[in-house]
C-alpha positions, 0 to 999 in steps of 0.5 A: 354628629358622627366623626365624619360629619365633624370632619366635613364641617371642620374642613368647610369651616377651615376653607372659608376661614382661610380664604377670609383671613387671606383676602380680607386685608385687600378688600376695600371699604370705599367712601364717596363724598363731594370733593368740597366736603369735609365728610369722613368715611362712614359718618353717613352725611351725604355722598355714598360708598360701597366695597371693592378689592385691590387687584394689582400690586400698584393699588388698583381697586376694582368696584362697581360703576354705581359706587364710584358714581355715588349711585348715579349710574345712568347720569350722562353728566357724571364728572369724577372731579366733583367727587372725593374717594377714600379707601379703608382696607381690611387690614385692621389699620382703620385708616383712610387712604385717598384714591383717584378715579381711573375709569368706569363702564356703566354698561357692565357696572364696573369701575377702577380706582387707584390708591394715591399711596400706600402708607409707609411704603406698605404692599397690599397683596392683590386678590387673584382674578380667577376664571368664571368660565370654570365655575360650577353650580354648587361650589363655595361662594364667599363674599366680603364687603361692607353691608349697611356700614358694617365694614369687612363683613364676610358671608358664604354660600354657594353658586346658585346659577350661572349664565344669568343676565341683569340690567345695569343702571343705564338699562343695558344688559349685563350677560353671564351674571353669577347668582349666589345665595351668599348674603349680600346687602346694600354696601356689598356692591363692588366687593369680591365673590370668591371661590374656595382658593380665594380667587375672585370669580365675580364682582358683587353688584345687586340684590333683589329687594324683598327676596332672600338669598338671590344675589348677583355678581358680574362674572370676573371674565367680563371684568377681565375684558373691561379692566384693560380698557378702563386702565388704558382709556378710562372707558369702554369704547362701543360702536354706534349705528344711529337707530332705535328699535326693539326685539321682534319675532320674525315673520313666519316666511322669514324665519323659515327661509333657508338663510335664516336660522333664528326666530327674532331680530331687531326692528328699526323704529327710527333712524337718526339723520346723518348717522351710519344707519342713515348713510347705509340706507336703513329705513324704519321697519327694517329688521336687523338679523345679523352683522358680520355673520353674527346672528342679531336676535335681540337689542342686547345682542346688537349692543354686545356685537357693536364693540370697539373692534367694529368702530370705523370698520366696514361691516356687513349687516344682514337686513330683512325688509318688508316686501322682499323675498330674501335678506338684504346685505348692506355695508355699514361703518359704525362710528363711536358711541359718545353717550 
């Protein structure tokens, strides 16, 4: 190995080591157990756990929704009061700190806990939140977490791909997911994916069983949008129309219409009675292609467009109906989704 190779290796090693040394004390091993359990963290009896990281000086911890729900990501009856949360930080003190539930969003698989206290008035240095929109393929990606019970394990690799999408545990699509080859295993969920400066660019959330080096993290820009809502209301508010449907290709005459630039939309399969869609006059077989000028080319795009800004707001929906020669524009007021 030449001198240049040795220098490059040392530079890479030094970068990774410095990030791990600086950030590891703020990475949390999260224990989850029934509230009436005497289980101690890591003893393997019931409950669950994962990873997370402190992102505010007040001790707020970012993690995955499926971690705080003890794996029950799609459980509509989830009650955080039935669970007890503990946090063991990577500062070498090896202590359990009680934490309490702040809120979670199964649609993006994100959640926030808050440390009940910091022993002896200590201060935890929060992990800086970066900007995933600035991330490039091939740049260093460092993961710290608690895979398979091995607390505060660090791995490193690169950002393999950007703009991926994946399903959350409740079936909703999480957009703009980061793919990395930094090795992740069960227990890494909720831990930070870091860049070379030690800023979080993602929240590690999933692996593909049986595959090697194909791992995913929710983009930190998504988390930055979700966090304020969880801190304020404990959940993310979304709009509700009262329709069931699926993504379909538009008929050729529709797709070629001058007023339609897309090739797919959402076909309404059913309309709930006394719902916003029913009151607006939508029927089974209608194809939704737009809301307030936003092209609706899939069920996932429809879900993403129905955010809190459209709750109880008069919106204009663009619809194609069989037998019509042009699009139909209808006023509709989404209510708030309660499940």
